[in-house]
C-alpha positions as CSV (number, residue, x, y, z in Angstrom):
1,M,-2.3,-6.4,-8.8
2,T,-2.9,-4.9,-12.2
3,S,-5.8,-6.5,-14.1
4,P,-6.5,-6.4,-17.8
5,S,-9.1,-3.8,-17.3
6,D,-6.8,-1.4,-15.6
7,N,-5.7,1.6,-17.7
8,Q,-2.7,2.4,-15.6
9,G,-0.1,4.6,-17.4
10,A,3.2,2.9,-17.7
11,Y,5.1,4.3,-20.7
12,R,6.3,7.9,-21.3
13,I,6.0,9.3,-24.8
14,G,9.7,8.6,-25.6
15,A,9.3,4.9,-24.8
16,V,6.1,4.7,-26.9
17,A,7.9,6.3,-29.8
18,R,10.6,3.6,-29.6
19,L,8.1,0.8,-29.3
20,T,5.7,1.9,-32.0
21,G,7.9,3.7,-34.5
22,I,5.7,6.8,-34.2
23,S,7.6,10.0,-33.6
24,P,6.5,12.0,-30.5
25,D,5.4,14.9,-32.8
26,T,3.3,12.7,-34.9
27,L,1.8,11.0,-31.9
28,R,0.8,14.4,-30.4
29,I,-0.8,15.4,-33.8
30,W,-2.8,12.1,-34.0
31,E,-4.0,12.5,-30.5
32,R,-5.1,16.1,-31.1
33,R,-6.8,15.5,-34.4
34,Y,-8.3,12.0,-34.1
35,D,-8.4,11.2,-30.3
36,I,-6.5,8.1,-31.3
37,V,-5.7,7.3,-27.6
38,D,-6.3,9.1,-24.3
39,P,-3.2,8.9,-22.2
40,Q,-3.1,9.7,-18.5
41,R,-1.1,12.7,-17.3
42,T,1.5,13.1,-14.7
43,P,1.1,16.0,-12.1
44,K,3.4,18.1,-14.4
45,G,1.4,17.3,-17.6
46,G,3.5,14.5,-19.1
47,R,1.8,11.8,-21.0
48,L,1.6,8.2,-19.6
49,Y,0.5,5.5,-21.9
50,S,-0.9,2.1,-20.9
51,Q,0.0,-1.2,-22.5
52,Q,-3.4,-1.2,-24.3
53,D,-2.5,2.2,-25.7
54,V,0.9,0.9,-27.0
55,T,-0.9,-2.1,-28.6
56,R,-3.5,0.1,-30.3
57,L,-0.9,2.5,-31.6
58,T,1.3,-0.3,-32.9
59,M,-1.6,-1.8,-34.9
60,I,-2.6,1.6,-36.3
61,K,1.0,2.5,-37.3
62,T,1.2,-0.9,-39.1
63,L,-2.0,-0.3,-41.1
64,V,-0.8,3.2,-42.0
65,D,2.5,1.8,-43.2
66,Q,0.5,-0.7,-45.4
67,G,-1.3,2.3,-47.1
68,Y,-4.3,3.0,-45.0
69,A,-5.0,6.7,-44.4
70,I,-4.7,7.6,-40.7
71,S,-8.2,9.2,-40.8
72,T,-9.8,5.9,-41.8
73,V,-8.3,3.7,-39.1
74,A,-7.7,6.1,-36.1
75,N,-11.0,5.4,-34.5
76,L,-11.6,1.8,-35.4
77,P,-12.3,-0.6,-32.6
78,A,-9.6,-3.2,-31.7
79,D,-11.5,-6.1,-33.4
80,E,-11.6,-4.3,-36.7
81,L,-8.0,-3.3,-36.5
82,N,-7.2,-7.0,-35.9
83,R,-9.3,-8.1,-38.8
84,R,-7.6,-5.7,-41.2
85,L,-4.2,-6.7,-40.0
86,N,-4.9,-10.5,-40.2
87,S,-6.2,-10.1,-43.8
88,A,-2.7,-9.1,-45.0
89,Q,0.1,-11.6,-45.3
90,P,2.9,-10.8,-42.8
91,A,5.9,-9.3,-44.5
92,N,8.7,-11.4,-43.1
93,L,7.5,-15.0,-42.3
94,P,10.0,-17.0,-44.4
95,P,9.7,-20.7,-44.9
96,V,10.5,-22.6,-41.7
97,G,13.2,-25.2,-41.6
98,S,16.3,-23.3,-42.9
99,G,18.4,-24.4,-40.0
100,Q,18.4,-21.0,-38.3
101,H,17.3,-20.1,-34.8
102,E,13.5,-20.1,-35.1
103,V,11.5,-17.6,-33.0
104,C,7.8,-17.4,-32.3
105,V,6.2,-14.3,-30.8
106,V,2.9,-14.1,-28.8
107,G,1.1,-10.9,-28.0
108,Q,-0.9,-8.3,-29.9
109,A,1.7,-5.6,-30.0
110,I,4.8,-7.7,-30.5
111,S,3.3,-9.9,-33.2
112,V,2.5,-6.8,-35.2
113,R,5.9,-5.3,-34.6
114,A,7.7,-8.5,-35.5
115,C,5.7,-9.3,-38.7
116,N,6.3,-5.8,-40.0
117,A,9.9,-5.4,-39.1
118,E,12.1,-4.8,-42.2
119,S,14.3,-7.8,-41.5
120,M,15.5,-10.3,-38.8
121,P,19.1,-10.3,-37.5
122,P,21.4,-12.9,-39.1
123,G,20.8,-16.3,-37.7
124,L,17.2,-15.7,-36.6
125,E,14.0,-16.7,-38.4
126,L,10.5,-15.7,-37.4
127,A,8.6,-19.0,-37.4
128,G,5.2,-17.6,-36.2
129,A,3.4,-14.7,-34.7
130,Y,0.3,-15.0,-32.6
131,T,-2.0,-12.6,-30.8
132,D,-2.3,-14.8,-27.7
133,L,-1.2,-18.1,-26.1
134,E,-4.4,-19.9,-27.2
135,A,-3.7,-19.1,-30.8
136,F,-0.1,-20.4,-30.4
137,L,-1.3,-23.6,-28.8
138,E,-3.8,-24.2,-31.5
139,D,-1.0,-24.2,-34.1
140,E,1.6,-26.9,-34.4
141,T,4.7,-24.8,-35.0
142,G,7.7,-25.4,-32.8
143,C,10.5,-23.0,-32.2
144,D,13.8,-22.5,-30.5
145,T,12.7,-19.4,-28.6
146,L,9.2,-18.4,-27.7
147,V,8.7,-14.7,-26.8
148,V,5.5,-14.0,-24.9
149,E,4.4,-10.3,-24.2
150,L,1.8,-9.7,-21.5
151,P,0.5,-6.6,-19.9
152,F,0.7,-8.1,-16.4
153,L,1.5,-11.3,-14.6
154,D,-0.2,-13.2,-11.7
155,R,-0.2,-16.7,-10.3
156,Q,-2.7,-18.0,-12.8
157,I,-0.7,-16.7,-15.7
158,A,2.5,-18.2,-14.2
159,R,0.8,-21.6,-14.2
160,E,-0.3,-21.2,-17.8
161,L,3.2,-20.3,-18.9
162,N,4.6,-23.4,-17.2
163,N,2.4,-25.5,-19.4
164,P,4.4,-28.6,-20.4
165,V,3.0,-28.2,-24.0
166,L,4.9,-24.9,-24.3
167,W,8.1,-26.4,-23.2
168,R,7.7,-29.2,-25.8
169,R,7.1,-26.6,-28.5
170,A,10.0,-24.2,-27.5
171,Q,13.4,-24.8,-26.1
172,R,13.5,-21.4,-24.4
173,I,10.8,-19.0,-23.2
174,I,11.2,-15.2,-22.8
175,V,8.4,-13.4,-21.0
176,I,8.0,-9.6,-21.4
177,Y,5.7,-8.0,-18.8
178,A,4.6,-4.5,-17.8
179,F,3.5,-5.2,-14.2
180,S,4.1,-8.0,-11.9
181,P,4.8,-8.8,-8.2
182,S,8.5,-9.7,-7.7
183,N,7.6,-13.2,-6.4
184,I,5.9,-14.1,-9.7
185,I,9.0,-13.0,-11.6
186,S,11.1,-15.2,-9.3
187,Q,8.7,-18.0,-9.9
188,L,9.0,-17.8,-13.7
189,Q,12.8,-17.6,-13.4
190,R,12.8,-20.8,-11.3
191,Y,10.8,-22.4,-14.1
192,G,13.7,-21.6,-16.4
193,M,12.2,-18.6,-18.2
194,H,13.9,-15.4,-19.0
195,T,12.0,-12.2,-18.0
196,L,12.2,-8.7,-19.5
197,R,10.4,-5.6,-18.1
198,A,8.5,-3.6,-20.8
199,P,9.1,-1.4,-22.7
200,V,11.6,-3.5,-24.7
201,A,12.8,-2.4,-28.1
202,L,12.5,-5.1,-30.8
203,D,16.2,-5.1,-31.4
204,H,16.9,-5.9,-27.8
205,I,14.4,-8.9,-28.0
206,W,16.2,-10.2,-31.0
207,Q,19.5,-9.8,-29.2
208,Q,18.2,-11.9,-26.4
209,C,17.2,-14.6,-28.9
210,Q,20.6,-14.5,-30.4
211,L,22.2,-14.9,-27.0
212,A,20.3,-18.2,-26.6
213,Q,22.2,-19.6,-29.6
214,S,25.5,-19.4,-27.7
215,R,24.2,-20.4,-24.3
216,K,23.7,-24.1,-24.8
217,V,25.3,-25.6,-21.7
218,D,27.2,-28.8,-22.1
219,W,29.0,-29.0,-18.8
220,Q,31.1,-32.2,-18.2
221,P,32.4,-33.2,-14.8
222,P,36.1,-34.1,-14.6
223,E,36.9,-37.7,-15.7
224,W,37.5,-40.4,-13.2
225,N,40.9,-42.0,-13.5
226,P,40.7,-45.5,-11.8
227,K,44.5,-45.7,-11.6
228,A,45.1,-42.6,-9.6
229,A,43.4,-40.5,-6.9
230,S,42.7,-36.9,-7.9
231,S,45.2,-34.4,-6.5
232,E,42.9,-31.4,-7.2
233,P,42.1,-29.4,-4.1
234,V,38.5,-29.3,-2.9
235,P,36.7,-26.0,-2.2
236,P,36.7,-25.0,1.5
237,R,33.6,-25.0,3.6
238,R,31.7,-21.7,3.5
239,F,29.3,-22.5,6.5
240,N,30.1,-24.3,9.7
241,S,27.6,-26.6,11.5
242,E,26.4,-23.9,13.8
243,Q,25.6,-21.5,10.9
244,L,23.7,-24.3,9.1
245,I,21.7,-25.1,12.2
246,Y,20.8,-21.4,12.5
247,L,19.8,-21.1,8.9
248,S,17.8,-24.3,9.1
249,G,15.5,-22.8,11.8
250,V,15.4,-19.1,10.8
251,T,12.1,-17.6,9.7
252,T,12.0,-15.9,6.3
253,T,9.4,-14.4,4.0
254,L,9.6,-17.6,1.8
255,A,6.7,-19.9,2.4
256,C,8.6,-22.8,0.8
257,E,11.2,-22.8,3.7
258,C,14.1,-22.9,1.2
259,P,16.8,-21.9,3.8
260,H,15.7,-24.9,5.9
261,H,15.9,-27.4,3.1
262,M,19.1,-26.0,1.6
263,A,20.9,-26.1,4.9
264,G,19.8,-29.8,5.3
265,V,21.1,-30.7,1.8
266,I,24.5,-29.0,2.6
267,E,24.7,-30.8,5.9
268,Q,24.2,-34.1,4.2
269,L,26.7,-33.3,1.4
270,A,29.3,-32.3,4.0
271,A,28.7,-35.5,6.0
272,F,29.2,-37.7,2.9
273,E,32.2,-35.6,1.9
274,D,33.8,-36.4,5.3
275,Y,32.7,-40.1,5.0
276,S,34.2,-40.5,1.5
277,A,37.5,-39.0,2.7
278,R,37.7,-41.5,5.6
279,C,36.3,-44.6,3.9
280,E,38.5,-47.6,4.1
281,V,40.1,-48.7,0.8
282,A,41.6,-51.9,-0.2
283,T,43.0,-51.2,-3.7
284,K,44.4,-48.3,-5.7
285,Q,41.1,-48.3,-7.7
286,D,39.2,-48.0,-4.4
287,A,41.3,-45.0,-3.4
288,A,40.8,-43.4,-6.8
289,L,37.0,-43.9,-6.7
290,H,36.6,-42.5,-3.2
291,G,38.9,-39.6,-4.0
292,Y,36.7,-38.9,-7.0
293,L,33.5,-39.1,-4.9
294,H,35.0,-36.8,-2.3
295,Q,36.0,-34.3,-4.9
296,M,32.6,-34.2,-6.7
297,T,30.6,-34.1,-3.4
298,A,32.8,-31.2,-2.2
299,R,32.0,-29.3,-5.4
300,A,28.3,-30.0,-5.1
301,R,28.4,-28.8,-1.4
302,W,30.3,-25.6,-2.4
303,L,27.8,-24.7,-5.2
304,M,24.9,-25.2,-2.7
305,E,26.7,-23.0,-0.2
306,I,27.1,-20.2,-2.8
307,A,23.3,-20.5,-3.5
308,L,22.5,-20.4,0.2
309,E,24.7,-17.3,0.6
310,R,22.8,-15.5,-2.2
311,L,19.5,-16.6,-0.6
312,A,20.6,-15.2,2.8
313,E,21.6,-11.9,1.1
314,V,18.2,-11.5,-0.7
315,E,16.3,-12.4,2.5
316,N,18.5,-10.0,4.6
317,L,19.5,-12.9,6.9
318,S,22.3,-12.1,9.3
319,V,24.3,-15.3,9.6
320,P,26.3,-15.5,12.8
321,G,30.1,-15.9,12.5
322,P,32.1,-18.8,13.9
323,A,32.5,-18.8,17.7
324,P,35.9,-17.4,18.8
325,A,38.5,-19.9,19.7
326,A,39.1,-20.5,23.4
327,K,42.3,-18.9,24.8
328,N,44.8,-21.0,26.7
329,D,45.8,-19.6,30.1
């Protein structure tokens, strides 16, 4: 697990140039003349920059763009860099409430990059920029998409990100991270968050925010016609009873026993699917209603089976095939 104090190199010089706007040649000169950062080296001598390096370089580049001489800011501590940045009004925080897709960003580097970008893409509006989650929570600004940039993720951070207050303040949350165990990434995705592995160019982040505008799901199930039973075919079974029993008892790396629970849900849905198909009916409306229940249950069962197939694939579970039919002599 990477902790905030770790100075582990993550970004090569090309990635740092894209993230900070500092050309590789300028970056080398600043390092040689001012010891602006001290990147690690690969066995072949290539530079490897940490997340802290990227944040520091972004702040310094922003101050230089605002008119500071590089020699006057190159060796300032992070607190002083923050103070000077905060004393200036961000360049592109327009009035909120124009009806556009409002974005808030959280994180030292991304807040500096976002506030000093020349413009936002059409349809997007920067509603707020904050150095950390605490600063965002202290404010009352709401947004459509909240972008949170963190150097690493762990269980504690995952719990903090799943704060109900964040979900009340933002309709969608994008988490950008440098280091994280895969199970934490999966956990955030189960919470409904979108994750991006750093380094991520600002244009790509805005692109993800724009995609959120067109991803509002308004799925409607087929209407029930009380005068006629549906003639639409139902999806076929993807697992038989023996396979579900096997998956229900298999041991996996998941402590939550998802295969067991999912197999049980599918068995119940399949049982109700059969029941609704055989249920006695007295009128045409009864037939239409039970046909509708049968169709919708079959769809739910089919979706759960697809999810279970994906889970089995990720967990490398070998599901036994159906038993061969007996031969007649």
